LOSE-257833 format. One record per residue (C-alpha): x, y, z; residue in one letter. Coordinates in steps of 0.02 Angstrom, whole numbers, plus 50000, padded with zeros to 5 digits. Example, Ala and Ser with C-alpha at 12.3 -4.5 7.8 and 13.67 -1.06 7.14 Angstrom:
REM LOSE-257833
506154977550390A 506844994750357S 
REM end
This chain:
REM LOSE-257833
514055247948264M 512275240548258S 510765253748259E 510065243148400L 511455250848521I 510935266948590E 512315281148535F 513105287048695V 514455299748752N 515655303048610R 515275321448630N 517145326948611E 517435315048468E 515945322748376L 516465340048426A 518115335548335F 517315330748179L 516085344848160L 517745356548209R 518415349648027H 516985350547924A 515945365847856P 515345377947910P 516685379248040K 518115373047929S 518335381847771K 519895372347704E 519655354647630S 520335341147747C 520465322847761A 519785315647933I 520105297247976A 519065290148126L 520095275348164R 519705260648281A 519575242348302P 517935232948237S 516445236448338G 517025252748427Y 515495263848354G 516345272848203K 514775270248107S 513625276048246A 514715290848278L 514855295348087M 512905293848062T 512635305948210R 513895317648128F 512975316347965C 511335320848063A 512135336648138N 512755341647953L 511015338947895S 510295351348021D 511595362747983L 511195362047800G 512785354747743I 513045344147608N 513585326947633H 513715309247546V 513975293047619I 515025281047516V 514715263547564D 515615251047450P 514725236747518D 516325226947544V 516515218747732R 517825207347820G 519315209747925K 520555202147807T 520745204547621E 519665190047550K 519565198947380R 520615211847295E 519485225647228I 519945232747070H 520935251047046D 519705265147051G 518295254447137F 518075267447286F 517945281147154A 516645272447069Q 515755269547224A 515895287647258C 515255292147093A 513825280647118V 513465289147284A 513515306347218L 512465302447073D 511155295447190K 511075311647301A 510935321147146A 509465311447082Q 508505312447240S 508725330447249G 509815330447414E 511175339047320I 511025351647186S 512245345047059T 512145335746875P 511745317546886T 513035306446816F 511985304046661S 511825322146628A 513785323146656F 513995308546522L 512785319146400K 513885334346419S 515505323946395K 514515314946235R 515475323046093G 517085317846184K 516555299846193L 516105299246001V 517685307445972A 518745295846074S 518095281945967R 518985287945794G 518865279045638T 520305266445661G 519465251245644D 518675256845477L 520335255645398Y 521405245445521R 520395229545479K 519975222345320A 518305231045246P 516815220245276G 515065221145336F 515385215245503K 516805228645530T 515555242345472W 514075235845572Y 515135234545740E 515905251045709T 514255260245685L 513405250845828V 514675257445936D 514575275145871Y 512745274645913A 513045267546078E 514145279646120R 513015294646042T 511525287546129L 512285281446288L 511785265046275K 512515247446283G 514315248246356E 514125267446364Y 512505267246472A 512725276646629P 512555261146750P 513665250946635N 515115264946645I 514995263946841L 515095244646845N 516565242346724S 518245239646787T 519255246746630N 520375262146653D 519255275046537P 517805269946648A 518595274146799V 519205290446730D 517535295446689L 516895292246873A 518365302146936R 518105316846800S 516225317146864Y 516835317847041L 518125332547011S 516955341646902E 515175340246984S 515305340647184Y 514625355947244P 515955366247360S 515875362947542S 515375345547523T 515835330947652V 515965314147592F 515915300447715V 516885282747669F 516295266747761R 517455252847772E 518875264247721A 520255251847764Q 519815241847600H 520185258347507F 521105253847327D 522665263647303Q 522075272347145V 520575278647228S 521415283647380F 522795294647294R 521275301947197F 520415307247350V 521835313047450L 522305323047292D 520635331647278V 520725336647455V 522505342847420R 521795354447294K 520755362447424N 519235364747318N 517895362647457G 518055343447458F 517915335547639F 518395317347661A 518005308047827F 518595289747836F 517865276947951E 519405267047971Y 519455248948041T 521215244748117S 521575232748270D 523365238348281Q 522915257748281S 523825259548111E 523505263147930F 523775249547809R 525615250847741A 525055256347579Q 523835268747636H 525305276147751H 526405277347607E 525055286947483I 524655299047645I 526595302447673K 526885305047486A 525365318347476Q 526275327947612G 524595330647690L 524995322747867L 524635335347998G 524125348947865L 522485343647794R 522605324447845F 522145319948031H 521615305448122W 520675302148279Y 520925286548376Q 519355281048449L 519425273948619L 518295262148701K 516695270748805L 517065274048992K 516435262349126P 514885271649173H 514245272648998H 514605252948970V 513655249949129T 512185261749059Y 512185251548904L 512205234548998L 510795239049121R 509685245948963L 509775230448860Y 509925218048998T 508585225449105N 509665220849265R 510355231449403D 512025229649364I 513655237049436E 515175234149319L 516685230249411S 518495236549360S 519015219249329D 517435217349212Y 517865232749122Y 519695229749101L 519215212549024S 518075221748901W 519075223548727D 517905239248688G 516835230148552N 515075236048580L 514415220448486R 514645211048642S 513405220648717I 512205218348561E 512505199048575E 512295199848767L 510635207148735R 510115193348610Y 510715179848742R 509625187348889V 508135193848812T 507965183148660I 509035168948681G 508485165248847G 510215162048927D 509945169249097E 511665164249156S 512405178249049A 511615190549163S 512585183949312D 514385183049241D 514685196749120L 516485192749089S 516345179948945P 515145191248852W 516345205248869L 517925197848831N 517735190148647D 516195194148521A 516785184148402V 516785167648529E 514945172948575Q 514525174848386Y 515185157848355R 514175149848498K 512585159948424H 512855153348246I 513275135148308I 511355136548383S 510535140048217L 509685127448123N 510505120747961G 509735130147834D 509895147047921Q 511805142347928R 511885136847751M 511095154647698L 512335163347822L 513755154847728A 512975159347549L 512865177447601I 514645178447686N 515445168547537A 514895182447410N 515825194547511I 514835209347410Q 513025209647452P 511965195747374L 510305197747284S 508805186147346S 508665179147174A 510405172947171V 510295166747348L 508775157147310S 509605149247170D 511115145047255A 510235138847400Y 509115126947293S 510755119947207R 511435114547374I 509995104947441N 508835097747288A 507705092247428R 507305110047452T 507395116547277A 505555122247287Y 505435127247473S 505435145147509D 506955151447618P 506145168147653N 505625163047842A 507525159047889D 508005174047795V 506795184547893D 507425174548062A 509235180648022L 508735198547982L 507465202848122N 507795188648270T 509635184348265H 510255202348189N 511635193648088L 511335201047921I 510585216047848T 509765222747697H 510675236547575T 509675250047514E 509585240747352K 508595225847448G 510155214647432E 510765205547576L 512365206947665R 513405203847835I 513705221447900D 514725214648040N 516505209248034E 516405199548184D 514995189048131V 516025186847968S 517555180348062E 516565168748173A 515805160848017I 517375157047937E 518225151548099T 516945138748150I 517555120448097P 515735114748074A 515485129447932M 516945124247832V 515795111247730S 514485125747723F 515685137647657L 516295125347530A 514495121347471Y 514105140847459A 515645145347353R 515275129447230K 513395133047204A 513765152547180L 515035148447059K 513785137346964E 512585151746979C 513685163546906Y 514305153146758L 512435148846716E 512075168246702Y 513655170346584I 512915156846483E 511255166246465K 511765184646463A 511955195846319E 513635205646295P 513555222446390G 512315217246523D 512665224846689V 512435208946787P 513555199946659L 515085212246701I 514975207246882E 514505188746857S 516165187646770V 517035194346905A 516235183447030Q 516435167346913A 518205171846906F 518415173647103M 517565157547151F 518375147147009S 519945152347078G 519425149247276V 518745131947225T 520205129947116A 519105124446968D 520365125146817S 519015119146696G 517875134446739A 519325146146734L 519805139746563V 518035140246507L 517945159046577L 519695163546493V 519025157446327K 517385167946332K 517795183646439V 518455193846284E 516905190346176S 515655192146316L 516375209346393V 517535216546288G 518435231046371G 517265232246515A 518235222146639I 520085227246674N 521195212046631P 522155216146786K 520785212246892R 520615194446807L 522525191946824I 522515196047011D 521325181647026T 522015168346924V 523835171446968Y 524005164547139P 523085149347072L 524195144846930V 525615150047026E 525455135647144S 525395117147117D 523735113247177D 522825110847022I 522315093146975L 522115093246783F 523845098146710D 523235103046559D 522085114946610D 523325122646722R 524535123946587Q 523295133046469L 523005146146603L 524775148446645I 525045153046459R 523575164746464W 524205171846627A 525905175346559I 525275183746400D 524095195146497L 525515200446608L 526545204146469Y 525315213946389D 524915222746543T 526735227546578G 526805216946745Q 528495209546696Y 529095203846862K 527525193046891K 527775185946714A 529555180946759L 528955172146920K 527685163646820L 528665156746666I 529675142946755P 527835135346808H 527535131946621A 528005115146555S 528065120446375E 529795128646373Q 529725135146199S 530525147246091D 528955158946110Y 529045157246298I 530985161246305D 530665175646197L 529405182946312L 530635178846469E 531935188046382A 530985202946351N 530385204446530C 532225200546598A 532715216246493I 531315226346555E 531605220646746S 533525224846723G 533975205246729A 535175208446571H 536365193846616I 534695180946620R 534185188746456A 535885186546368K 535815168046425E 534145166046346L 534785173346197L 536155161646162D 535065147646195C 533805155046055L 535325156145950R 535385135845947T 533655133245916S 533015124245756S 531995140745719A 533375152245739A 533355159145572S 531535163945598D 531885172745770L 533375182445709E 532505199545700P 531945197445866A 533595191745945L 534485206645862V 533175219345922L 533485210946100L 535345212746081E 535265229846025A 534285235846192L 535575225646300I 536995234746228A 536055251346229R 535645248446430T 537475243546447N 538025260846365N 538755253546200D 537735264646088A 538865260245951E 538555242145944S 536675245545971A 536625257245819Q 537605245245700Q 536295231045757L 534725242145732L 535325247945553E 535855231545507G 534045224945544L 533255239545453I 534285235945303K 533955215145292S 532025217045336T 530635219745223P 529985237745231E 528175231545294Q 528725218645421S 528565221445607P 530215221145647F 530805233545522H 529595244245619A 530265239745790Y 532005244245730A 531585259345662L 530655263745838R 532075258845935F 533335270145848M 532835282045967E 533845275746088T 535345278645992V 534905293445888R 534325311345924E 532935321645836F 532615327045706P 533295311445615A 532355300445727V 530775308545687I 530685300245511H 531125284345601H 529605283645728T 528405290445614L 528755278345483K 528595264545607S 526855271345658A 526315268145487V 526985250145459I 526125245845624F 524515254045576E 524595244945403N 524915227745492L 523415230645620G 524625229845767Y 523745242045861F 524655242846028S 526325244345946S 525575259545830E 525105268145992A 526795267546079Y 527775272545898S 526585288445890R 527015292046076L 528915292146035A 528545302245875S 527635314845991A 529295316546107M 530425320445966H 529145331045869L 528945342446042T 530785344246060R 531025350045883S 529585362645921G 528215355745822D 527075353545964V 525315353845870E 525915339445769T 526455330945940A 524825333846009K 523935325645865Y 525095310545882Q 524815308246081V 522815309746042D 522835294745928V 523875284346037A 522835287746189Q 521165283446086K 522075266846039I 522765261846222L 521055266346294S 520275252246214S 521665239146243L 522625232946389A 523965246046365G 524905258446462D 523805273146480L 524975281146605H 526245281746457V 524985291446362A 524475303146485R 526195307746551N 526785311046366N 525165321546344Q 525605332546500G 527485333246430A 526785340646260V 525755353346355E 527225358646467L 528335360546301S 527035374146234T 527295392246251L 525755394946365S 525505376946445P 523695373146511N 524335370146688L 522695363546752K 522605351446612Q 524225345446646C 524085343346812R 522475332446789N 523405322346656L 524895319146779L 523705314546913D 522855302946816M 524535295246757A 525125294146940R 523535284546998W 523875269346898T 525725268646880V 526655252846960E 528485253946917D 529845265246984D 530415271546820Y 528765278946769S 528285284546942E 529965294446935L 529665302546768V 527785307546813I 528235314246993N 529435325646903T 528345332046778N 526945335446918L 528145343047020A 528565355846886I 526765357846859T 526365360747036N 527775373347047S 527225382746902L 525545384346987L 526525390847132N 525995375947245M 527865375247318H 527395363347459E 526675348947345H 527945351547224A 529275350047368D 528545333747409Q 528535326047244L 530425330847232I 530705321447384K 529845306647329A 530855306347162S 532545307947254V 531935294247356K 531865282747192I 533475289447127L 534375284747301N 533645266247268A 533045262447087P 532505246047030D 532775249946840F 534375249746739G 534235265846640D 535185280346724R 535115292746593D 533365297946658V 534375303846813F 535055319546727W 533295325146684G 532555323146842V 534005331946943A 533935346946835Y 532085347946858N 532315345047041A 533375359947038H 532195371046948F 530735366847069V 531725367347228L 532415385547173D 530605390447159R 530385383547332C 531875393747403G 532885376847425K 534095381347283A 535545375147372A 534755358247388E 534395357747206G 536195361347162R 536685347947278R 535635335047188I 536285340047026M 537995339947079Q 537805320847157Q 536925314446990V 538425322146881A 539805315046992S 539105298746996E 538425295646823H 539115298746652E 538265310246545P 536765302446424P 537485296246267I 536245305646165I 535915323246198Y 537505324446283R 538055341446231D 536325348046289Y 536475341046470W 538225347246485L 537665363746447Y 536055363046565R 537225356946703F 538425371346676N 539765359446645L 540205368346481T 540065386646430D 539895381246238E 537965383546189P 537425366446101P 536695363745925D 535425376245877G 534095361445852K 533975362646039Y 533215381246045S 531475375746091H 532075364846230M 533185378346300L 531775391546297A 531105382346456K 531865383846613Q 531255365946641Y 531395349746544H 529885339146528P 530215320146529L 529445308346426F 529035290446431L 529585277146291S 529205259546259H 530535248546208W 529765232546207Q 529445219346071I 527445219446091D 526695202046102R 525955203345936E 527645205945864G 528245189945955I 526635180945888K 526985184145713S 528545173345721L 527505158845772F 526135153345665S 525455141645802E 525145155645924H 
REM end
């Protein structure tokens, strides 16, 4: 609600908020103040914060500067966590809260930043001055916190390591009994929402209060699922449904802002939807707009605020409507410089005119836009935004606005230096506007430049979310450009493990080449579509280049055979490939790594370690990382935990600089730690939490949830462990993947956790169900039969380290031919 409207009533609601905040509340909690747009949530929260100030309670307001009733733009994973870090940093810099600034926090972590760089590039790449220079510059920037590693750049970056640093800063730096108020919480990204609720769940003095806009009096589906999964509903998560003001309070406001002695009838009150912005707009009409008729008949003004804003906007002059369209189109706050630049591009006649007078009128006379704390301009009112987008006369204004903003950001990219903070946001904005305007040429230009411009500063998943809907459609005029984008999108989807999306996009590619077929076959196997994968392999066998593709075809056949429990055929195929390929070839290395699907440790340790060395020598960085992660699993099971830790550490450093699956490294690092004699449970919990925040597939979520349940159980956090087991069982009952061997490990660990929760019978039931419905795993069969008490004969002595624990940490493996391996078969790619 606008600050123009006086704060009235809401004493009961204010009391509810204060009752769940320090000093009255001693336990961390999450409170959602839920209501439709315009009900006064912000005004109530502002008064709440004023009361906290009077009580001397630390509080931080987190405003993401994202507005709009609809999802006009998908914000990146971790966006709200970074916004929270920015707000805490600001409070620390101003002295409002006694806590380290983000810069001071980074300085304390400088050693880890430098160490995470490693020396890989110095020996993975061909030696030369450029390689040495780039590496030394990167070391210097990490040490001095400059360039990409400057605090503002990290908080603007969308890559996973940057988001991790923001989350770490919050987790480690907020003072106990601090209240965080989140504006526009309905836009919360899932990664940040999980993170915030998890911090609340740990009960370390973190209080989260959400302003949540919902016209249907409910949470968004993904938020509701996260709340349920955290097990906080009714315990530490509460919501308050804000109702519309009572009649006598509405009457008071109407009299106050119209200077009329008005008696509000019950019919008028019932026609009002509760939106206080109706009264604000009525004030404009009566006292400024000069519409005296509004004071005689209130029903039109109380019934539909959006419609009244439509009438208001139509009454503006053309320049004011254009400025309004520019500010609305940008979605996030717009700087005066960009606004002026875009405004000039639209109307060359006014290229040298000053729009300040019209901006001032929109700010102070019409109250349709506001200034942010940084001095940027935004539309703070969702009803105004909806009105702009639903006025037919504004369609052309919005089209011009998007085109002009796109041109601005493209020009900034041309002029910017790599690593500039504005550049990172300019690239994201340029991608968005190029997508909205279906400008395939601009997207092609961006695709070609983005890697060299921003490096790892932008998470590729954010870009693909913009491009994917566009290339999936048939609306782009220039097919050549569309096909280039489709190829780029397929490659990026494959690299980031979004196999199902890649499968949907592949049919849109006009070039149905062997390269595309191989990618599709890999995606089909990963998605469980083995019949389709076999069809593609049969087609590839008839290809003119079949002999060149043979190593890849054999690998895929082995994976299909293994998934169908034909371990003997899979092993024969892999062993044959190892014998027939040169030792320093990528497919020799892939065959060595995939041997873990058919052979047990300790023999397989040699295979995975050797594959990692081959990939390292070839410069196949992501493939090297996944081989090291596989090695860590088998080293851990053999008892060599220290070497396993080293392998995971190297893999994590590699994947942090690529678009790789960091959740795999984090889970495996946590699994290794759980396998030690005295595991650092806090470290395990943090690692597994981070892994869970970014996971996107059921298989990985099942494994990570199980390991996290073990960890919570060992920390005697039985309630949370129980919730995680319930989430795992839900996946067991309806899996979307083909590998069933993992069920045995999940069921065994479920019994361990539930036994500690006092629910041993339920744990035994889960084990019995898995044992009766699924064959024992092909590898480690004797071990699992013994663990499930299906045999009294102890297994081989090599399992002694695994049997020393009452639980069984689960690892994630990567059984895919990485795109760098597929590309090696095609000189043209």
